[in-house]
N, C-alpha and C positions, 0 to 999 in steps of 0.2 A: 380289478380287471373288468368286472361286470359293470361297475359305475362308469369306467372310462368308455366302454363299448356303448352303453346307453347314452352317454353324453355326446359321443361322436355322431351317433345316429340322429339324435335330436338336433344337433347343429346342422347336419346335412339336410334334414327335412326342412329346417328353417330357411336355409339358403335356397333350396329348391322352390319353396313356397314364394320366396321373394322374387325369384326369376319368373314364375308363372309357367307351370309345366305345359299347359295347353297352348300357350302363346309362343314360347321360345324353343321348345324341344320338337324337332321334326320327326317324321316317321322313320327316317333312316338313322335316328339316334344322334344327329349332329345339332347341338344347340346353336342359336344365333349369337356367336361370340362377338362381343363388342357392343351389342344392343343394350344390355343391362349389366354392365360390370364385367364382361368377359368371363362368365362362369363356364367352366368346362368340367364334365364329369365322365367317369368310367370309359365307355366305348369311344366317345368322341375325343377324349384326351389321348387314348391309345392310337386312334386314327390320325390325329394331328402329329404325334411323335413319329408314326410310321411314315407319313408323307414327308416330313422334314428329313428323315433318314434317307428316304428314296431320292430326294432332290440333292442332298449333300453327296450321296453316292454318285449321282449323275454328274454333278459339278466336278468331283474328283476325277471321274473317268474322262470327261470332256477336257479337263486341264491337261491330262497326260496325252490325250488324243491330239489336241491342238499342237503341243510342242513336239510330239513325235513326228507329226506330219510336216513340221517346219524345220527339221534337221537338228533338233535338240537331243541331248543325251541325259537321261535321268541317272543320278548316282545316289547311293545310300551313304550319307556322311556318318561319322562315328557318333554314337549316342553318349559315350563316356570319353572325356578328353582331359588332358593335363593343361590345356591352353585356354586362356580367356579369349573372348572375341569382342572387340569394340569397347569393353569395359563399361557397358551400359547399366549393369545391375549385378546383384549378388549371385554367386554360383552356389548350387546345391552340392555339397561334398558327398562323394560315394566312398564309403570305407567299411572295412570289416573290423576295425579296431573298437568300435562301439558295440556293446553287447546286443544280442538280438532283442526283439520286442518283448519276449517273455521275461528276459533277464533285466531289461533296462530300468524297470521301476525299482529294483533292488540293488542296482549297481551304483558305484560312485565314480567321480571323475578320476580318482586314483587308479581305477582299473585300466585306464588307457595307458599303454606303454610309453615311456619317455626315455629320451637319450640322456647322456651325462650332463648336457647343458640345460636340461629341464624342459626342452621342447619335445613335441610329439615325435616318437620314433617311427617315421613312415616306412622304414625298411621292413617292419613287421606287418605292414598292411598288405592286402591282396595284390595291389599293383606296384608295391615297392616305393611309391611316391604319392603325393597328393593327387587325387583324381576327382573330376566333377562332371555333373550332367552338362552337356554342351548347351550353350545358349543360342548358338547359330552354327550352321554348316558353312558359313561364308569362307573361312580360311581354306577349307577343303575344296569348295566350289571354285574359288579363284584359281587354284592350282589346276583343276580339271579344265576350267574354262580357257585358260591360257594354252593348254595342250590340245584341247578338243574343239575349241571355239565356243559354241553357244551352250549355255546351261539355264535351267529353269530358275534355280535358287542359288545365289541371288544375282549372278553376274552374266552380263552380255559382253563377251570379249570383242575388242576391236569395233566398238560401236559408240556413237555419240548420243547426245540427248534426243535428237530427232529420231534416231533408230529406236531408242528406249520407248519413246512415246508412241511410235508407230506399232511396235510390238505389243505394248500394253493395250492399245486401242483395239487392235485386231484380236487379241486374246479375249477381252471382255465381250466384244461383239460375237465371237465364236461361242463362248460358253452360254451366253444369254440366249442366243438362237437355238442352241442345242437343248437347253432346258425347256424352252417354249414349244419345241417340236416333239420332245421325247417324254415330257412330264406334264402333259396337258391336263390330265385328271387332277393331279396334285396342285398345279397352278390355278386351275379353276376353283378348287376348294379354298386356296389361300385368297383368291380374288373375291370370293363370296363371303367368307367368314373371318379372315384375318386382316387383310388390307385391301379394301376396295380400290380398283383401278390399277393394281400392280401390273397386270398383264399389258394394259395400254401404255403405261410408262416404260416398261421394258421393251415394248415393240417399236417405240419411236426411234 
């Protein structure tokens, strides 16, 4: 443990020396990321993560705000389902037939209950049948969209391609404007240290 700690400290000192402490680390604790290999330490790493979290939070809020103001209805689709959607990928099975994590290392496949035909006996599972983490809320959204008209994910009922494009354009313009107006400090930080010119590009 002592060797590992000393080794880590030596490596960190070496990286800091390569960056050039006096040149690259500012008085406010923010290094000039991108100038010499994008080194980020301690407080500036936490600051970057905090700002990313704030912007993501604002984007989520602006998304709901835009669609609520335009007559959409948000629904909470099932997380666990017995149905596949689109068949685009593998599903993650949700079951109580497999032993818990503490027991899994000592268990065998034979511990899973089987029916007379040798297949898994799903009747003994929590849901009584195969169940999976949903890969999409589309099937539920389509039902709601038909009944209630407009939905955020993923359907616009009674709309053509031009309607879809108009909605998508208006949405992007709305959330970008919201971020630029309500996350000025965060965006200025990104513009200075992460990606120069990002504010100008988003403002066009």
